[in-house]
C-alpha positions in Angstrom: 18.6 -50.3 78.6 21.2 -52.4 80.4 24.8 -52.0 79.2 27.6 -54.5 79.3 30.6 -53.1 81.2 34.1 -54.6 81.9 36.2 -53.0 84.6 39.8 -54.0 85.2 41.2 -53.8 88.7 37.8 -53.9 90.2 38.4 -55.8 93.5 39.7 -52.7 95.4 39.5 -48.9 95.5 38.1 -46.9 92.6 37.5 -50.0 90.5 35.4 -51.6 93.2 33.5 -48.5 93.9 32.8 -48.0 90.2 31.7 -51.6 89.9 29.3 -51.1 92.8 27.8 -48.0 91.1 27.5 -49.8 87.7 25.9 -52.9 89.3 23.4 -50.7 91.2 22.3 -49.3 87.9 21.4 -52.8 86.7 24.0 -53.2 84.1 25.7 -56.5 83.1 29.1 -56.3 84.8 32.3 -58.1 84.3 35.0 -57.6 86.9 38.7 -58.3 86.6 41.1 -59.2 89.4 44.5 -60.8 89.7 43.5 -63.2 92.5 40.6 -65.7 92.0 39.5 -65.8 95.6 39.5 -62.0 96.0 37.6 -61.7 92.7 35.0 -64.2 93.7 34.6 -62.5 97.1 34.0 -59.2 95.3 31.5 -60.7 92.9 29.6 -62.3 95.8 29.7 -59.0 97.8 28.5 -56.9 94.9 25.7 -59.3 94.0 24.5 -59.1 97.6 24.8 -55.4 98.0 23.3 -54.4 94.7 20.9 -57.3 94.2 22.3 -57.6 90.7 23.1 -61.2 89.7 24.5 -60.1 86.3 28.1 -59.9 87.7 30.9 -62.2 86.4 34.6 -62.0 86.4 38.0 -62.7 84.7 41.3 -63.4 86.4 44.6 -62.2 85.0 47.9 -60.9 86.5 48.5 -57.8 84.5 52.2 -58.0 85.2 52.2 -60.8 82.6 51.2 -59.7 79.1 50.6 -63.3 78.2 48.0 -63.5 81.0 46.4 -60.3 79.5 46.2 -62.0 76.1 44.7 -65.1 77.6 42.1 -63.0 79.4 41.3 -61.2 76.2 40.7 -64.5 74.5 38.3 -65.6 77.3 36.5 -62.3 77.0 36.0 -62.7 73.3 34.6 -66.2 73.8 32.3 -65.0 76.6 31.1 -61.6 75.8 29.3 -61.1 72.4 29.2 -57.3 72.7 30.5 -54.7 75.1 29.3 -51.2 75.7 32.1 -49.9 78.0 35.7 -51.0 78.8 37.1 -49.2 81.9 40.9 -49.7 82.1 41.4 -49.1 85.8 43.9 -51.7 86.9 47.0 -50.2 88.3 49.9 -50.6 90.8 51.9 -48.1 92.7 53.8 -50.0 95.4 54.8 -53.6 95.1 57.4 -56.0 96.6 58.7 -56.5 93.1 60.0 -53.6 90.9 60.0 -55.6 87.6 58.0 -58.4 86.0 59.4 -61.8 84.9 60.7 -60.2 81.7 62.6 -57.5 83.5 60.3 -54.7 82.6 59.2 -52.1 85.2 56.2 -53.5 87.0 54.3 -50.1 87.0 54.9 -49.6 83.3 53.6 -53.1 82.5 50.5 -53.1 84.7 49.5 -49.4 84.3 50.3 -48.9 80.6 51.3 -52.0 78.6 48.6 -54.3 80.0 45.7 -51.9 79.3 47.1 -51.2 75.9 47.4 -54.9 75.1 43.9 -55.7 76.4 42.4 -52.8 74.4 44.2 -53.8 71.2 43.2 -57.5 71.7 39.6 -56.5 72.2 39.6 -53.8 69.5 37.4 -55.7 67.0 34.8 -56.5 69.6 34.9 -52.9 70.9 34.6 -51.4 67.4 31.8 -53.8 66.5 29.9 -52.9 69.7 30.7 -49.1 69.3 32.0 -49.3 72.9 33.4 -46.5 74.9 36.9 -46.9 76.3 37.6 -45.2 79.6 41.3 -45.1 80.8 41.8 -44.0 84.4 44.9 -42.0 84.9 46.4 -40.0 87.8 47.5 -36.5 88.8 51.0 -38.0 89.1 52.3 -37.7 85.5 55.8 -37.3 84.0 57.3 -37.5 80.5 57.7 -41.0 79.2 61.2 -42.5 78.6 61.5 -45.1 75.9 64.4 -46.6 77.9 62.0 -47.3 80.8 59.4 -48.7 78.5 61.9 -51.1 77.0 63.3 -52.2 80.3 66.7 -50.6 79.7 66.4 -48.1 82.6 65.0 -48.4 86.1 63.3 -45.5 87.9 62.1 -44.8 91.4 58.6 -46.1 92.2 57.1 -42.6 92.0 58.8 -41.7 88.8 57.9 -45.0 87.1 54.2 -44.6 88.3 54.1 -41.0 87.0 55.4 -42.1 83.6 53.0 -45.0 83.3 50.0 -42.9 84.1 50.8 -40.1 81.7 51.1 -42.5 78.7 47.9 -44.4 79.3 45.2 -41.9 78.3 46.9 -40.9 75.0 48.9 -44.0 74.1 46.3 -46.8 74.6 44.3 -46.0 71.5 46.7 -44.0 69.3 50.0 -45.6 68.9 51.8 -48.8 69.7 54.4 -48.7 72.5 58.0 -49.0 71.5 59.2 -52.5 70.7 55.6 -53.9 70.5 57.0 -57.3 69.5 58.1 -57.8 73.1 54.5 -57.7 74.1 53.7 -61.1 72.6 
């Protein structure tokens, strides 16, 4: 039986490889990318490689929580049920260290965005009895609420390690500090 799967950050690396494997299995696949051209190129490539035409996509820059909310709204209008959500999108190095709200870019993209997306889709995920898979990393460090709230800046590695430790446990159990800033 074909499943409906959404994979964030699926235009490169592990996300793209996962998407290829899912598409090869004949499942209905929704990809996510932050760049429309790159996303469309990946969709075209995967359709050709896997002979699976059931591949669509959503665009959102996960450094913007408003863009994540907009994408979630599009998903709810487009996908009537979902079997699997794979939160894979992530960033390590970037030319910017913070997003437009002054929050650490890695914390926003790697933790707050998947949390926001999952919470925005929670009614759909529950109704569908979907599985949620959160990809993490071997790089992990205790989380500082000062970093989460944008009051403290860390090195790229330290920020990445904190963002990757919080995702597996935090995305489905408790809201991040100062959730009101996520609107």
